[in-house]
C-alpha positions in Angstrom: -127.8 7.6 162.4 -129.8 6.4 165.4 -132.2 8.8 166.8 -129.5 10.1 169.6 -127.6 11.7 167.2 -130.4 15.0 167.0 -129.4 15.8 170.2 -125.5 15.8 169.1 -123.8 19.2 168.4 -122.7 19.4 164.8 -119.3 17.8 165.3 -119.8 14.7 166.9 -122.4 13.7 164.3 -119.9 14.5 162.1 -117.7 11.7 164.4 -120.7 9.1 164.8 -120.6 9.9 160.9 -117.0 9.0 160.5 -117.4 6.1 162.6 -120.0 3.9 160.9 -117.7 4.0 157.9 -114.5 3.8 160.0 -115.6 1.0 161.5 -116.4 -1.7 158.4 -113.2 0.1 156.8 -110.6 -0.7 160.0 -111.8 -3.9 161.6 -110.0 -5.9 159.3 -107.0 -4.1 159.4 -107.7 -4.2 163.3 -108.2 -7.8 162.8 -104.7 -8.7 161.4 -102.9 -6.9 163.4 -104.6 -8.3 166.8 -104.7 -11.6 165.6 -108.3 -12.1 166.7 -112.5 -10.6 165.5 -112.6 -9.8 170.1 -109.0 -7.9 170.3 -109.8 -5.9 167.0 -112.9 -4.4 167.9 -110.8 -3.9 171.7 -107.7 -2.5 169.0 -110.3 -0.1 167.2 -112.3 1.2 170.1 -109.2 2.2 171.6 -108.2 3.5 168.7 -111.6 5.6 167.9 -111.9 6.8 171.4 -108.3 8.4 170.9 -109.8 9.4 167.8 -112.8 11.4 169.1 -110.3 12.9 171.7 -109.0 14.7 168.6 -111.4 14.9 166.4 -112.2 19.7 165.8 -108.8 18.9 164.9 -108.9 15.9 162.4 -112.5 16.5 161.2 -110.8 19.7 159.3 -107.9 17.1 157.8 -108.5 15.8 154.6 -107.6 11.8 155.7 -108.7 11.2 159.1 -108.4 7.0 158.1 -105.5 7.8 157.6 -105.1 9.2 161.4 -106.7 6.1 162.7 -104.8 4.0 160.4 -101.7 5.8 162.0 -102.8 4.8 165.8 -104.6 1.5 165.3 -100.3 0.9 164.9 -99.0 2.7 166.9 -102.1 0.9 169.5 -101.4 -2.6 169.0 -97.0 -1.3 168.6 -97.9 -1.1 172.3 -100.0 -3.8 173.2 -96.7 -6.2 171.9 -94.5 -4.2 173.8 -96.7 -5.1 177.0 -96.9 -8.7 176.5 -93.2 -9.2 175.8 -92.7 -8.1 179.9 -95.5 -10.8 180.9 -95.1 -13.1 182.5 -95.9 -17.1 181.1 -98.7 -19.3 182.7 -99.0 -22.9 183.3 -102.3 -23.5 181.5 -102.8 -22.4 178.1 -106.1 -20.1 177.8 -109.3 -21.6 175.9 -108.9 -20.2 172.3 -112.2 -19.1 170.3 -111.9 -21.2 166.4 -113.0 -19.2 163.6 -116.1 -19.2 162.4 -117.6 -21.2 159.7 -117.3 -18.7 156.9 -113.7 -18.2 156.6 -112.8 -21.3 154.6 -109.6 -23.4 155.4 -107.0 -21.7 153.0 -107.7 -18.4 155.3 -107.3 -20.4 158.7 -103.9 -21.3 157.3 -102.5 -17.7 156.1 -104.0 -16.5 159.0 -101.6 -19.1 161.0 -98.7 -18.2 159.0 -99.2 -14.6 159.3 -100.1 -14.8 163.3 -96.3 -17.2 163.3 -94.5 -13.8 161.8 -92.8 -11.0 164.8 -95.0 -8.1 165.0 -93.0 -6.1 163.5 -92.7 -8.4 159.7 -96.5 -8.5 160.4 -97.4 -5.0 160.6 -95.6 -4.3 157.5 -97.2 -7.0 155.1 -100.6 -6.1 157.2 -100.5 -2.2 155.5 -97.9 -3.0 152.6 -99.6 -6.1 151.2 -103.7 -5.6 152.4 -103.8 -1.9 152.7 -101.5 -1.9 149.5 -100.0 1.1 151.6 -96.7 2.7 149.6 -93.6 1.5 151.4 -92.8 5.5 151.7 -96.0 5.8 154.0 -95.5 2.1 155.9 -92.2 3.1 156.9 -93.9 6.6 158.6 -96.3 4.6 160.4 -94.1 2.2 162.2 -91.2 4.7 162.6 -88.4 3.8 160.1 -86.7 4.2 157.4 -88.1 2.4 153.9 -85.3 0.3 154.2 -86.3 -1.3 157.0 -89.2 -1.6 155.5 -87.9 -3.4 152.5 -86.1 -5.7 154.6 -88.9 -7.0 156.9 -90.9 -7.3 154.2 -88.6 -9.8 152.3 -87.7 -11.4 154.8 -91.9 -11.6 156.0 -92.6 -13.2 152.6 -89.4 -15.7 152.5 -90.9 -16.7 155.8 -94.6 -16.7 154.9 -93.8 -18.9 151.5 -91.8 -21.4 154.0 -94.3 -21.7 156.9 -97.4 -22.4 153.9 -95.2 -24.5 151.7 -94.8 -26.9 154.6 -96.1 -30.1 154.0 -98.3 -30.5 157.4 -99.9 -26.8 156.1 -101.4 -28.3 153.3 -103.0 -25.4 151.2 -105.7 -26.0 148.4 -104.0 -25.1 145.2 
């Protein structure tokens, strides 16, 4: 912890300790939901602010990480909904290229994942990256277990089709 934490209340100190663990634990989930590092950091930061607003109550829970995960999904869903109402622009903005620390397979897989509709992407990320059971994914997304199963099946079919296209070679 930093020197500034010595003047914080015990509740705030526990929140700072939570953030230090939560950032590392949830940044990849945020990246998979948001699509890139910068949006992911903003998504995670906004979600952590919401967690802080309720920290006195949440700190007594068994798993405040579950609440943060739910907040991440809800915030990203709100962003997707807002984006649908945005108007298109004539010029496409510049995008950062992936860092040198990821291989070509990771880039192709990320591109395939980003091609999925928002709900299917959320189901795939929560089921296969976060390794959550279908029931918990259904609770997080506010839908039935059957919807999670069907969205997951459709998403995996789309990913298989995308990755089997000859224009996207994957080393095997």
